N, C-alpha and C positions, 0 to 999 in steps of 0.2 A: 159725771162725765164732762169733759172739757167742751167748751162751746165749739171749738174748731172740729173736734172729732164728731160731735153731734151734727154739725152742719155738713161735714163730709159724708156721713152716712145718709143724711137726708138727700143731698144732691146726687149721690151715687145711686140711691134707690129710685129717684125720679128718672135718672138717665137710663138705668137698666129697664125700667118699666116702659119707657118711651121706645127704646130699641126693640124690645120684645113685641110691643104693639105694632110697630111699623113692619116687622118681619111677618107677623101673623096676618096683618091686613093685606099685605101683598099676595099671600097664598090663600086668602079666604075663599076666593072664587074657585080654586082647584078642589079644596076640601080634602078629606081623608088623610093619608099619610104625608102628603105634601104640606098640609097645614100643620100637622104635628111636627114634622121635621123642621119647618121654618120657625115654628114657635120655640122649639128646643134650641135650635141654633141661635136665634135671636136672644134668648135668655142667657145662653152661655156667653155670647159676645157682650151683652149688656152687663153681666156680672163681672167679666174680666175688665172691661173698661171702667165700670163703676168702682171696682176694687182699686184700680190705679188712681182714680179721683179721690177715693177715701184715704189712700195712702199719702197722697199729696197734702191733704188737710191734716193728717196725723203728723207728718214731717213738719208742717208749719207750726203745729202746736209744740212739737219737740224743740224746734229752733227758737221759738218764743221763750220757752222755759230756760233754754241754754243761755240766752242773752241777758237774762236777769241776774245781775251779779250781786253777791252778798258781800258787803264790805264790813270787815271787823274793825271796830274802833278800840283803840288802846288809850287809856288815860295816862298822860305823862305830866310831869311838872311843867309849869309855864316858864320857869327860869331854871336852866340847867347850870349846875356849878361849873365854873371855868377853872 
């Protein structure tokens, strides 16, 4: 796995967990279905935004591969006949 993709998955996982925790923490005092709904909503939002972050890292990896040019060398004579 490319280091950019691994870093993207790591960062997006942390971001998704943080958003889910914040959403659940806000509704913790209410409990019940409010807590469940906030947790599910926070998880969905975190996964969506985390997916965008991971996609940015994947595009960075793709662009980095694209800029590496392969140069073909052809051997020719040092002195061409005139």
